[in-house]
TISEPA-945488 format. One line per 2 residues: number of its first residue (from 0); their letters; for each residue x, y, z of C-alpha. Coordinates in nm, 2 decimals. Last residue first. Layout:
<recs>
NUM> A> X/Y/Z ~ ... $
</recs>
This chain:
<recs>
347> SV> 2.74/-1.70/-0.69 ~ 2.37/-1.71/-0.73 $
345> YK> 2.18/-2.01/-0.84 ~ 2.06/-2.24/-0.56 $
343> DW> 2.11/-2.05/-0.24 ~ 2.02/-1.72/-0.40 $
341> FE> 1.70/-1.86/-0.55 ~ 1.60/-2.00/-0.21 $
339> EL> 1.63/-1.65/-0.06 ~ 1.45/-1.50/-0.36 $
337> TL> 1.16/-1.74/-0.29 ~ 1.12/-2.03/-0.52 $
335> GE> 0.82/-2.19/-0.70 ~ 1.04/-2.36/-0.96 $
333> EW> 0.88/-2.20/-1.27 ~ 0.82/-1.86/-1.10 $
331> IL> 1.18/-1.83/-0.96 ~ 1.32/-1.95/-1.29 $
329> KA> 1.13/-1.69/-1.49 ~ 1.19/-1.42/-1.25 $
327> AE> 1.57/-1.47/-1.27 ~ 1.57/-1.43/-1.65 $
325> KG> 1.31/-1.15/-1.65 ~ 1.49/-0.92/-1.41 $
323> VY> 1.46/-0.92/-1.03 ~ 1.18/-0.66/-0.96 $
321> RF> 0.98/-0.73/-0.64 ~ 0.61/-0.75/-0.62 $
319> HW> 0.41/-0.70/-0.30 ~ 0.03/-0.74/-0.35 $
317> PE> 0.00/-1.11/-0.26 ~ 0.16/-1.05/0.08 $
315> FE> 0.18/-1.37/0.28 ~ 0.35/-1.30/0.61 $
313> IS> 0.72/-1.20/0.63 ~ 1.00/-1.41/0.78 $
311> TI> 1.10/-1.49/0.42 ~ 1.20/-1.85/0.48 $
309> YE> 0.94/-1.96/0.75 ~ 0.69/-1.74/0.57 $
307> KG> 0.72/-1.97/0.26 ~ 0.37/-2.12/0.27 $
305> LP> 0.20/-1.82/0.09 ~ 0.44/-1.62/-0.12 $
303> YR> 0.64/-1.31/0.00 ~ 0.82/-1.17/-0.31 $
301> LI> 0.57/-1.24/-0.58 ~ 0.82/-1.19/-0.86 $
299> FG> 0.87/-0.92/-1.12 ~ 1.08/-0.93/-1.44 $
297> YE> 0.82/-0.86/-1.70 ~ 0.73/-1.22/-1.78 $
295> HS> 0.75/-1.29/-1.41 ~ 0.44/-1.08/-1.35 $
293> HE> 0.23/-1.30/-1.57 ~ 0.07/-1.58/-1.37 $
291> SL> 0.07/-1.44/-1.02 ~ 0.00/-1.09/-1.15 $
289> WQ> -0.31/-1.22/-1.34 ~ -0.43/-1.41/-1.04 $
287> GA> -0.41/-1.10/-0.82 ~ -0.58/-0.89/-1.08 $
285> AT> -0.87/-1.13/-1.12 ~ -0.91/-1.15/-0.74 $
283> DH> -0.80/-1.45/-0.54 ~ -0.46/-1.31/-0.43 $
281> FA> -0.63/-0.99/-0.32 ~ -0.79/-1.19/-0.04 $
279> AN> -0.46/-1.18/0.15 ~ -0.49/-0.81/0.23 $
277> LF> -0.39/-0.48/0.09 ~ -0.74/-0.37/-0.02 $
275> RY> -0.80/-0.18/-0.34 ~ -1.01/-0.43/-0.54 $
273> DR> -1.18/-0.32/-0.86 ~ -0.93/-0.06/-0.97 $
271> SV> -0.66/-0.30/-0.88 ~ -0.38/-0.38/-0.63 $
269> LD> 0.00/-0.35/-0.67 ~ 0.26/-0.28/-0.40 $
267> VA> 0.59/-0.20/-0.58 ~ 0.94/-0.31/-0.50 $
265> LG> 1.28/-0.23/-0.64 ~ 1.32/0.13/-0.52 $
263> AE> 1.58/0.03/-0.26 ~ 1.36/0.16/0.02 $
261> HE> 1.07/-0.03/-0.11 ~ 1.28/-0.35/-0.08 $
259> SS> 1.26/-0.30/0.30 ~ 1.56/-0.39/0.52 $
257> GP> 1.68/-0.05/0.64 ~ 1.37/-0.01/0.86 $
255> VN> 1.25/-0.35/0.97 ~ 1.00/-0.49/0.72 $
253> II> 0.64/-0.46/0.81 ~ 0.41/-0.76/0.88 $
251> QA> 0.62/-1.02/1.06 ~ 0.84/-0.74/1.20 $
249> TR> 0.54/-0.59/1.36 ~ 0.47/-0.91/1.56 $
247> KY> 0.83/-0.93/1.68 ~ 0.83/-0.56/1.78 $
245> AE> 0.50/-0.59/1.97 ~ 0.62/-0.90/2.15 $
243> LY> 0.93/-0.72/2.26 ~ 0.74/-0.40/2.35 $
241> SL> 0.50/-0.61/2.56 ~ 0.15/-0.66/2.42 $
239> GS> -0.15/-0.49/2.57 ~ -0.34/-0.33/2.28 $
237> RV> -0.15/-0.01/2.33 ~ 0.18/-0.20/2.28 $
235> YS> 0.04/-0.34/1.95 ~ -0.04/0.01/1.82 $
233> DV> 0.30/0.14/1.93 ~ 0.47/-0.13/1.73 $
231> RR> 0.26/-0.04/1.43 ~ 0.34/0.33/1.47 $
229> RF> 0.72/0.26/1.50 ~ 0.73/0.04/1.19 $
227> LR> 0.54/0.28/0.97 ~ 0.74/0.58/1.09 $
225> EQ> 1.07/0.40/1.03 ~ 0.96/0.31/0.68 $
223> HA> 0.88/0.67/0.60 ~ 1.21/0.78/0.74 $
221> ID> 1.38/0.51/0.54 ~ 1.25/0.64/0.21 $
219> RY> 0.95/0.50/0.02 ~ 0.95/0.38/-0.34 $
217> PS> 0.64/0.22/-0.48 ~ 0.31/0.20/-0.28 $
215> AI> -0.04/0.14/-0.40 ~ 0.01/0.13/-0.77 $
213> VL> -0.33/0.04/-0.93 ~ -0.37/-0.23/-1.19 $
211> HI> -0.67/-0.22/-1.43 ~ -0.70/-0.57/-1.56 $
209> GD> -0.90/-0.61/-1.88 ~ -0.64/-0.83/-2.06 $
207> QL> -0.51/-0.52/-2.25 ~ -0.49/-0.35/-1.92 $
205> AA> -0.26/-0.63/-1.78 ~ -0.03/-0.59/-2.08 $
203> QM> -0.01/-0.21/-2.03 ~ 0.06/-0.26/-1.66 $
201> MF> 0.34/-0.50/-1.74 ~ 0.49/-0.28/-2.01 $
199> ML> 0.49/0.01/-1.76 ~ 0.66/-0.19/-1.49 $
197> DD> 0.92/-0.32/-1.75 ~ 1.00/0.04/-1.85 $
195> II> 1.01/0.16/-1.49 ~ 1.26/-0.09/-1.35 $
193> RE> 1.58/0.10/-1.43 ~ 1.44/0.43/-1.28 $
191> DC> 1.44/0.28/-0.93 ~ 1.10/0.39/-0.80 $
189> QM> 0.89/0.70/-0.78 ~ 0.54/0.82/-0.73 $
187> NG> 0.54/1.20/-0.69 ~ 0.32/1.26/-0.99 $
185> TI> 0.39/0.97/-1.24 ~ 0.63/0.69/-1.25 $
183> TG> 0.93/0.91/-1.18 ~ 1.28/0.78/-1.17 $
181> LT> 1.50/0.74/-0.87 ~ 1.87/0.67/-0.93 $
179> FE> 2.04/0.39/-0.74 ~ 2.32/0.35/-0.49 $
177> YS> 2.41/0.08/-0.24 ~ 2.71/0.17/-0.03 $
175> DP> 2.52/0.17/0.30 ~ 2.42/-0.18/0.22 $
173> IP> 2.04/-0.25/0.23 ~ 1.98/-0.50/0.51 $
171> HQ> 2.06/-0.86/0.47 ~ 1.95/-1.07/0.77 $
169> KN> 1.61/-0.88/0.80 ~ 1.57/-0.90/0.42 $
167> IL> 1.72/-0.76/0.10 ~ 1.90/-0.98/-0.14 $
165> IL> 2.03/-0.78/-0.44 ~ 1.92/-0.96/-0.75 $
163> RW> 1.85/-0.67/-0.99 ~ 2.18/-0.50/-0.89 $
161> DD> 2.37/-0.79/-1.03 ~ 2.69/-0.83/-0.81 $
159> AS> 2.58/-1.17/-0.68 ~ 2.60/-1.29/-1.03 $
157> FH> 2.36/-1.54/-1.19 ~ 2.44/-1.87/-1.36 $
155> PR> 2.18/-2.09/-1.51 ~ 2.30/-2.43/-1.61 $
153> VD> 2.38/-2.57/-1.95 ~ 2.41/-2.92/-2.09 $
151> SN> 2.57/-2.96/-2.43 ~ 2.86/-3.16/-2.31 $
149> GN> 3.20/-3.02/-2.24 ~ 3.24/-3.18/-1.89 $
147> PL> 3.31/-2.83/-1.75 ~ 2.94/-2.72/-1.79 $
145> VE> 2.86/-2.45/-2.04 ~ 2.74/-2.12/-1.90 $
143> YY> 2.41/-1.94/-1.89 ~ 2.31/-1.59/-1.78 $
141> GD> 2.52/-1.39/-2.02 ~ 2.27/-1.30/-2.28 $
139> QV> 1.94/-1.12/-2.22 ~ 1.59/-1.28/-2.21 $
137> ST> 1.33/-1.05/-2.38 ~ 1.33/-0.67/-2.40 $
135> DI> 1.01/-0.46/-2.44 ~ 1.19/-0.17/-2.61 $
133> RS> 1.13/0.19/-2.52 ~ 1.10/0.49/-2.76 $
131> EF> 0.77/0.39/-2.89 ~ 0.63/0.32/-2.54 $
129> DF> 0.66/0.69/-2.44 ~ 0.48/0.69/-2.10 $
127> GA> 0.24/0.97/-2.00 ~ -0.06/0.79/-2.14 $
125> LI> 0.04/0.48/-1.94 ~ -0.01/0.65/-1.61 $
123> EE> -0.34/0.81/-1.71 ~ -0.48/0.48/-1.84 $
121> VS> -0.37/0.31/-1.52 ~ -0.58/0.55/-1.33 $
119> YL> -0.41/0.80/-1.11 ~ -0.46/0.87/-0.74 $
117> SF> -0.21/0.60/-0.66 ~ -0.16/0.54/-0.29 $
115> VG> 0.18/0.67/-0.18 ~ 0.25/0.50/0.15 $
113> LE> -0.02/0.24/0.22 ~ 0.09/0.21/0.57 $
111> DL> 0.00/0.58/0.62 ~ -0.37/0.50/0.58 $
109> ED> -0.37/0.20/0.81 ~ -0.13/0.35/1.06 $
107> LE> -0.35/0.66/1.11 ~ -0.67/0.45/1.11 $
105> DL> -0.54/0.24/1.40 ~ -0.74/-0.08/1.35 $
103> ED> -0.70/-0.28/1.67 ~ -0.76/-0.64/1.59 $
101> YF> -0.66/-0.59/1.23 ~ -0.32/-0.76/1.23 $
99> ED> -0.40/-0.95/1.55 ~ -0.49/-1.29/1.42 $
97> GL> -0.23/-1.29/1.15 ~ -0.22/-1.18/0.79 $
95> LG> -0.35/-1.51/0.67 ~ -0.67/-1.46/0.87 $
93> GP> -0.73/-1.59/1.22 ~ -1.10/-1.52/1.16 $
91> ED> -1.15/-1.36/0.82 ~ -1.29/-1.02/0.89 $
89> DY> -1.01/-0.82/0.73 ~ -1.13/-0.48/0.84 $
87> VA> -1.17/-0.18/0.61 ~ -1.00/0.15/0.65 $
85> LA> -0.86/0.22/0.31 ~ -1.19/0.12/0.14 $
83> IM> -1.24/0.43/-0.07 ~ -0.92/0.64/-0.12 $
81> SE> -0.91/0.54/-0.49 ~ -1.24/0.71/-0.56 $
79> PL> -1.08/1.05/-0.52 ~ -1.11/1.27/-0.21 $
77> AG> -1.33/1.57/-0.29 ~ -1.17/1.89/-0.42 $
75> ED> -0.82/2.01/-0.47 ~ -0.56/1.80/-0.63 $
73> QA> -0.27/1.69/-0.41 ~ -0.14/1.39/-0.61 $
71> GL> 0.02/1.06/-0.52 ~ -0.07/1.10/-0.16 $
69> SI> 0.14/1.11/0.16 ~ -0.10/1.11/0.45 $
67> DW> 0.01/1.30/0.75 ~ -0.30/1.23/0.96 $
65> EG> -0.37/1.58/1.08 ~ -0.54/1.70/0.76 $
63> FV> -0.75/1.39/0.72 ~ -1.03/1.51/0.95 $
61> PY> -1.28/1.23/0.93 ~ -1.65/1.32/0.89 $
59> AF> -1.94/1.37/1.13 ~ -2.00/1.74/1.10 $
57> SS> -2.29/1.74/0.87 ~ -2.44/1.43/1.03 $
55> GI> -2.45/1.60/1.37 ~ -2.60/1.92/1.22 $
53> LI> -2.88/1.73/1.05 ~ -2.95/1.52/1.37 $
51> NV> -2.95/1.85/1.57 ~ -3.21/2.00/1.34 $
49> VL> -3.44/1.70/1.36 ~ -3.42/1.67/1.74 $
47> FS> -3.49/2.04/1.80 ~ -3.77/2.04/1.55 $
45> VF> -3.94/1.75/1.73 ~ -3.91/1.93/2.07 $
43> AY> -4.04/2.26/1.93 ~ -4.34/2.09/1.77 $
41> KK> -4.42/1.91/2.10 ~ -4.42/2.24/2.29 $
39> WA> -4.63/2.40/2.02 ~ -4.89/2.14/2.08 $
37> GG> -4.97/2.26/2.43 ~ -4.75/2.50/2.61 $
35> IF> -4.52/2.78/2.53 ~ -4.32/2.96/2.81 $
33> AC> -4.09/2.71/2.97 ~ -4.08/2.44/2.70 $
31> CF> -4.04/2.70/2.43 ~ -3.76/2.87/2.61 $
29> EH> -3.58/2.54/2.68 ~ -3.60/2.46/2.31 $
27> VA> -3.46/2.80/2.21 ~ -3.17/2.75/2.45 $
25> LL> -3.10/2.41/2.32 ~ -3.10/2.54/1.96 $
23> LG> -2.85/2.81/2.06 ~ -2.63/2.56/2.23 $
21> FC> -2.62/2.34/1.93 ~ -2.55/2.63/1.70 $
19> LF> -2.26/2.73/1.92 ~ -2.13/2.38/1.92 $
17> AP> -2.13/2.38/1.54 ~ -1.96/2.73/1.54 $
15> IR> -1.68/2.58/1.75 ~ -1.58/2.33/1.48 $
13> AF> -1.35/2.59/1.34 ~ -1.12/2.52/1.63 $
11> RH> -1.02/2.20/1.46 ~ -0.83/2.39/1.20 $
9> KE> -0.71/2.23/0.88 ~ -0.99/1.99/0.81 $
7> VI> -1.23/2.24/0.96 ~ -1.15/2.49/0.70 $
5> QR> -1.21/2.24/0.42 ~ -1.54/2.15/0.59 $
3> YS> -1.65/2.51/0.59 ~ -1.58/2.54/0.22 $
1> GM> -1.80/2.24/0.15 ~ -2.08/2.37/0.38 $
</recs>
């Protein structure tokens, strides 16, 4: 049956044998009813029901082959544990992600929206990283300047030209001239190669504290972002919204293509081995709390915090972490700023 299922996943016409079996059983049942009487007629009817239930349960499974899922590994065999819970509703009425975010769960969007969902454990990811040749750097020089009055006061100073601080949002899409080099985390999961060291050190520190982080989505190209955005808009249109309303609603959840930090390789969506849902409740998990308290130590910030939606234009995403460097991350964390507020206050 396992090999048959693999065939069915790729070719829907392979389901035909199931319908042939059903038809044959129906014919046998009718024959028994027509020519055999008494108790045998009852036995035939019961057997017909039992066998059909078994066949129905055998073929009642999703066909992932047509869903265009981009996975972190393409190993043969059963779907890994990390694919569990990818199609679960957020049952909180009027939840933090919006009243209509899960009203119509389009499984294609839900799976694809996760991008490259890690099929690797944190131990496997860290095992492939050479920590001895890397340095867990602390605060670097060049970010403070003496005030003109000559006293000992100092103020933070950050340059708008720093690649770590590039402001990416709906009003500031990724510049056409922006360039970076992709580095491999593991498998086909990638991000800006310059952030990988700090990402690995952060995952190692979390593991030492008993937190098994899972990378849900690192870098994704603009074509992937366009697909996510378009499908969510289409989903809302099918639910009855006008195109304009659907576009606005989608833009509160998914960044407009060209304005996603994932496209710049600077953002990673993180969940945990024990909680693999991309929803607001992740914030209250042990992993969500650990990231809130410690991610800034490794240069990452919670990019779309709760209560700052009017600034970021994106709903609360406790799983989305953006790399800005340790110096900026420390200030942002201490003062409870968004990246937009940080730019207004410190960047010149």
